[in-house]
C-alpha positions as a printed Julia matrix, in Angstrom:
282×3 Matrix{Float64}:
 31.18   17.24  148.65
 27.16   17.54  149.08
 25.78   15.23  151.52
 22.88   14.37  149.59
 24.57   11.88  147.65
 25.0     9.76  150.4
 22.31    7.35  150.71
 21.71    4.42  153.24
 20.82    0.69  152.5
 17.06   -0.44  154.12
 19.54   -3.49  155.28
 20.78   -0.89  157.46
 18.53   -0.37  159.69
 16.0    -2.44  161.71
 11.98   -2.02  161.52
  9.11   -1.94  158.92
  9.51   -0.89  155.61
  7.55    2.33  156.26
  9.93    2.94  159.62
 13.22    2.86  157.66
 11.56    5.36  154.92
 10.46    7.54  157.43
 13.85    7.39  159.79
 15.5     7.69  156.67
 13.54   10.92  155.47
 13.92   12.36  159.2
 17.78   12.05  158.71
 18.03   14.59  155.55
 19.05   11.64  153.55
 18.28   11.46  150.07
 18.15    8.09  149.06
 17.79    4.44  149.79
 19.37    0.78  148.46
 16.98   -1.63  148.63
 15.88   -5.58  148.11
 13.3    -7.51  146.19
 12.4    -8.99  150.48
 11.83   -4.84  151.04
  8.87   -5.37  149.17
  7.72   -8.76  149.05
  7.99   -9.21  152.83
  5.24   -6.17  153.02
  2.02   -7.22  154.76
 -0.09   -5.54  152.58
  1.92   -6.97  148.78
  4.3    -5.75  146.98
  2.47   -3.36  144.88
  1.16   -1.08  147.72
  5.16   -1.32  149.1
  6.86    0.15  145.96
  4.1     2.7   146.2
  4.66    4.06  149.69
  8.28    4.12  148.15
  7.28    6.01  145.64
  4.76    8.53  147.57
  8.0     9.03  149.91
 10.17   10.95  147.36
 13.22    9.34  148.17
 15.33    8.27  145.47
 16.12    4.61  145.42
 19.76    4.48  144.15
 20.07    0.91  143.71
 18.37   -2.97  143.67
 19.95   -5.16  145.26
 20.57   -7.91  144.45
 21.42  -10.55  141.61
 23.08  -13.44  141.85
 25.08  -16.04  140.15
 25.01  -14.56  136.35
 28.16  -16.77  135.92
 26.1   -19.3   134.84
 28.07  -22.63  133.78
 25.22  -23.64  131.48
 23.06  -22.47  129.01
 19.93  -23.63  130.76
 21.04  -22.36  134.18
 21.7   -19.14  132.17
 18.08  -18.77  131.3
 17.12  -19.74  134.44
 18.74  -17.09  136.46
 17.53  -14.4   133.31
 13.73  -15.61  134.25
 15.1   -14.81  137.74
 16.49  -11.15  136.68
 13.31  -10.27  134.68
 11.29  -10.54  137.97
 14.05   -8.62  140.34
 13.55   -5.86  137.45
 10.52   -5.73  137.79
 10.47   -5.17  141.37
 13.29   -2.51  140.45
 11.28    0.06  138.09
  8.2    -0.34  140.15
 10.38    1.5   142.98
 11.8     3.87  139.88
 14.93    2.35  140.85
 17.29    3.14  137.83
 20.37    0.2   139.19
 20.74   -2.79  139.21
 23.4    -4.89  141.57
 24.76   -7.9   140.18
 27.73  -10.08  142.48
 30.44  -12.4   141.67
 29.46  -15.85  141.33
 30.36  -17.35  144.79
 29.73  -20.71  143.23
 31.93  -24.1   142.76
 30.98  -24.1   139.19
 30.99  -20.45  138.29
 32.39  -19.84  134.85
 36.5   -18.64  134.89
 36.04  -17.31  131.42
 36.06  -13.7   131.54
 34.93  -12.98  128.15
 31.65  -15.67  129.33
 31.25  -13.41  132.05
 30.89  -10.05  130.18
 28.75  -12.24  127.12
 26.82  -13.02  130.34
 26.67   -9.5   131.32
 25.59   -7.61  128.14
 22.35   -9.96  127.95
 21.76   -9.33  131.18
 22.43   -5.51  129.77
 20.3    -5.76  127.08
 17.63   -7.27  128.97
 18.0    -4.2   131.18
 17.48   -1.49  128.59
 13.67   -0.88  128.12
 13.45   -0.63  132.08
 15.65    2.1   131.8
 17.82    0.63  134.15
 21.09    0.46  134.56
 23.5    -2.82  135.74
 26.6    -2.96  138.36
 28.32   -5.56  138.75
 30.19   -5.9   142.66
 33.04   -8.5   143.27
 32.99  -10.41  146.2
 35.92  -10.97  148.61
 35.09  -14.78  148.16
 33.66  -14.33  144.53
 35.29  -17.67  142.58
 36.64  -16.36  140.04
 36.14  -12.22  140.72
 36.86  -10.97  143.62
 38.54   -8.02  143.5
 36.8    -4.9   141.95
 40.06   -4.84  139.14
 38.71   -8.19  137.87
 35.19   -7.16  137.61
 36.24   -4.18  135.7
 38.02   -6.38  132.94
 34.67   -8.21  132.87
 32.69   -4.64  132.72
 35.26   -3.69  130.12
 34.88   -6.65  127.63
 30.82   -6.48  128.44
 31.62   -3.03  126.17
 27.72   -2.08  126.82
 26.45    1.92  128.26
 24.5     0.61  130.75
 26.99   -1.6   132.18
 29.23   -0.46  135.19
 31.1    -1.17  138.07
 29.59   -1.36  141.53
 32.72    0.03  144.24
 32.59   -1.75  147.68
 35.05   -0.12  149.95
 34.05   -3.1   152.51
 35.5    -6.24  149.43
 38.21   -3.75  148.83
 39.44   -3.87  152.26
 38.53   -7.29  152.6
 41.21   -8.29  149.75
 43.57   -5.37  150.8
 43.2    -4.24  147.22
 45.52   -1.02  145.81
 42.46    1.68  146.07
 45.53    3.38  143.42
 44.49    1.54  140.43
 40.9     3.36  140.51
 42.8     5.89  138.74
 42.63    3.94  135.58
 38.47    3.61  135.4
 36.31    5.87  133.9
 34.5     7.17  136.79
 31.56    7.64  134.76
 31.95    3.86  134.4
 31.37    3.45  138.27
 27.5     3.06  139.22
 27.85    3.17  142.56
 30.23    3.53  146.0
 29.27    1.61  148.7
 30.69    2.13  152.22
 31.11    0.14  155.7
 34.23   -1.21  157.64
 34.78   -3.69  160.1
 37.11   -3.45  163.53
 39.69   -6.03  163.32
 42.56   -5.82  161.55
 42.7    -8.09  158.21
 41.23  -11.72  157.73
 42.49  -14.34  155.9
 40.66  -16.53  156.02
 37.29  -16.37  153.24
 34.83  -18.11  155.19
 35.19  -15.54  157.88
 35.1   -13.18  155.0
 31.29  -14.2   155.05
 30.38  -13.99  158.35
 31.59  -10.67  158.88
 30.49   -9.54  155.67
 26.56  -10.62  156.84
 26.84   -9.78  160.58
 29.32   -7.9   161.78
 30.21   -4.14  159.53
 30.09   -0.96  161.33
 29.85    2.18  159.74
 33.01    4.23  158.43
 34.74    6.04  161.14
 33.8     3.39  163.75
 35.99    0.9   162.15
 39.76   -0.35  162.27
 40.25    1.08  158.43
 39.68    5.03  158.53
 42.27    6.05  156.67
 42.09    3.36  154.21
 38.29    4.14  153.53
 39.67    7.79  153.37
 42.29    7.14  150.67
 39.34    5.13  148.28
 37.4     8.28  148.85
 39.84   10.96  148.34
 40.78    8.4   145.15
 37.13    8.66  143.77
 36.55   11.89  144.16
 39.58   13.26  142.88
 39.23   11.09  140.17
 35.94   12.59  139.02
 33.55   10.74  140.44
 30.31   12.75  141.45
 27.55    9.31  141.7
 26.05    8.08  144.51
 27.37    6.34  147.56
 24.83    4.22  149.88
 25.73    3.41  153.36
 25.99    0.09  153.49
 26.03   -2.02  156.9
 24.56   -5.47  157.66
 25.09   -5.83  161.03
 23.36   -8.4   163.51
 23.68   -5.34  166.43
 22.13   -2.76  164.48
 19.28   -5.43  163.98
 18.78   -5.48  167.6
 19.12   -1.79  168.12
 16.82    1.02  168.08
 16.13    2.47  165.14
 17.22    5.92  165.98
 20.23    4.96  167.73
 21.39    3.34  164.69
 20.23    6.29  162.22
 22.27    8.83  164.86
 25.39    6.79  163.92
 24.42    6.72  160.35
 24.51   10.33  160.35
 28.1    10.53  162.26
 29.19    8.84  159.77
 27.73   10.94  156.61
 29.56   14.01  158.63
 32.46   11.69  158.98
 32.92   10.81  155.3
 32.1    14.82  154.81
 34.95   15.79  156.73
 37.52   13.45  155.02
 36.8    14.94  151.74
 37.1    18.25  152.92
 40.21   17.91  155.06
 41.67   16.14  151.16
 40.5    19.49  149.04
 41.93   21.95  151.84
C-alpha cells in the first residue's frame, strides 16, 4: 500500500493551523482532513487560512462535517441547505473535493431512507458546481442510520455518482458491524476511510459512544481492536479500494500533548497500517 494515501485529520493534532500543516509536511503526510473551524478560527481570517493551505501543497482529502441533513420539515431542510452552501464554499476555497455528511442524531430525524436519500441527492446537486462529492457517514449513535450498512442503503437510493460512502473504523467498532459486508459495496462508491481505535473492550451504552468518540480515541496500533482494524483494512484493499485513508483520532490527550510527540505516534500508526497490508499480501 502506498502510504501517501494516508492523511491526517487536523483535529487529531494540537496547535495552530500553520503548525499542523508544517508538521504534517515534515512527517511525510500528503493530505489533511480539515473543518470549517480550521479556516474560520484563523486569526487572519478564512481567506488567508485557505491561501496558506493551498500554498502548502497538501491535498485536502475531506472537509467535515455537515450535520443533520435528515431534517424532518421542508423549512428545516432549506435552512440546512443554506448552511451546506457556506461549507461547500469553504471546502472549495482549499481545493477540497469531498464534504462529509454525518447521519442525524436528532430525536426528530427522518426515519424514511427514501426521504434521506432525496435529501442527499439534492445536496449532491448543490455540490456539483463546486466539483465536490458528498460522503455519507453513519455515526454509531445516529438516530436511524448508525451502521455503514444503513448508510449504504441510503446512498444506493440517492443514486448519484457524486454521493458515496465514508467508512469510519471507530463507528464500526462501536457497533460491532461485520467488516465482510463491505465486499458487497463497490469500491468506487466508498469515498473515504477513516481510522482510529480505542483502548476499552466493547461499549454498550450510546452515551459512552459519544464521550469516547470525542475525547478518547487512539491511533490504530495503540488500541484494543488491532485485529478488527486489520480485517477491515484487508477487506477494503482486497475489494479494490484505492482511495484515501485518514487518521481520525479525536483525543483530549493529543490536545494536551506536544505536537511532535503526537506526530511521532501518527507516523508509527501509518507504518503499523502499512505492515498489516504487507502481511496480508504475503
